[in-house]
KEMARVO-137471 format. One record per residue (C-alpha): residue in three letters; x negated, y, z. Coordinates in steps of 0.5 Angstrom, whole numbers, plus 500, padded with zeros to 3 digits. Last residue first. Layout:
BEGIN
@residuo ALA x X y Y z Z;
...
# end
This chain:
BEGIN
@residuo ASN x 738 y 190 z 599;
@residuo VAL x 744 y 193 z 596;
@residuo LYS x 746 y 191 z 589;
@residuo LYS x 749 y 196 z 585;
@residuo ILE x 756 y 195 z 581;
@residuo MET x 756 y 198 z 574;
@residuo ASN x 754 y 191 z 571;
@residuo GLN x 761 y 188 z 573;
@residuo LEU x 764 y 193 z 568;
@residuo ASN x 766 y 188 z 562;
@residuo PRO x 769 y 183 z 567;
@residuo PRO x 774 y 188 z 570;
@residuo LEU x 772 y 192 z 577;
@residuo GLU x 775 y 189 z 583;
@residuo TYR x 779 y 194 z 588;
@residuo SER x 776 y 196 z 594;
@residuo LYS x 781 y 199 z 600;
@residuo LEU x 780 y 204 z 606;
@residuo HIS x 774 y 207 z 606;
@residuo GLU x 774 y 212 z 611;
@residuo TYR x 770 y 219 z 611;
@residuo LYS x 771 y 224 z 617;
@residuo GLU x 769 y 231 z 619;
@residuo VAL x 767 y 233 z 612;
@residuo LYS x 766 y 241 z 613;
@residuo ALA x 768 y 247 z 610;
@residuo THR x 766 y 254 z 611;
@residuo GLY x 767 y 261 z 609;
@residuo ALA x 773 y 262 z 614;
@residuo GLY x 774 y 255 z 616;
@residuo VAL x 776 y 249 z 613;
@residuo ASN x 775 y 242 z 617;
@residuo ILE x 776 y 236 z 612;
@residuo THR x 778 y 229 z 614;
@residuo LEU x 777 y 224 z 608;
@residuo GLN x 781 y 218 z 606;
@residuo ASP x 779 y 213 z 601;
@residuo VAL x 782 y 208 z 596;
@residuo GLY x 779 y 204 z 591;
@residuo VAL x 776 y 202 z 584;
@residuo VAL x 781 y 206 z 580;
@residuo ILE x 780 y 205 z 573;
@residuo HIS x 783 y 211 z 569;
@residuo PRO x 778 y 215 z 565;
@residuo GLY x 772 y 212 z 566;
@residuo VAL x 771 y 209 z 573;
@residuo TYR x 775 y 212 z 579;
@residuo PRO x 776 y 214 z 586;
@residuo LYS x 783 y 214 z 589;
@residuo VAL x 783 y 220 z 594;
@residuo GLN x 787 y 220 z 601;
@residuo LEU x 787 y 227 z 604;
@residuo LYS x 787 y 230 z 611;
@residuo ILE x 786 y 237 z 612;
@residuo ILE x 784 y 241 z 618;
@residuo TYR x 785 y 248 z 617;
@residuo SER x 782 y 255 z 621;
@residuo PHE x 784 y 261 z 618;
@residuo THR x 789 y 263 z 623;
@residuo ARG x 796 y 266 z 622;
@residuo TYR x 799 y 261 z 626;
@residuo GLY x 796 y 256 z 631;
@residuo ARG x 789 y 254 z 633;
@residuo PRO x 789 y 247 z 630;
@residuo ARG x 792 y 249 z 623;
@residuo GLU x 795 y 243 z 620;
@residuo VAL x 795 y 240 z 613;
@residuo ASN x 797 y 232 z 612;
@residuo ILE x 797 y 227 z 607;
@residuo MET x 795 y 230 z 601;
# end
C-alpha cells in the first residue's frame, strides 16, 4: 500500500487508496509492477487510475505463455 486518504475529511466513508501490486505467474514468478488508484465510498469501489510501471522477462520455460498482439 502506498497511500490512503479521506478526501472529505475525518469521519467520512470516502477513501482514495493507492496500491502498488506485483502480478505473478505460478506460485512465485513476478512479471511486473503496477500501480492502482481506487476510489472507495459507501457501497461502491471504482478503479480511477491504472499504471503499468515495470515488466520482467519470463524464464525460457514459460515464454509460450506470452500472448502476441496483432
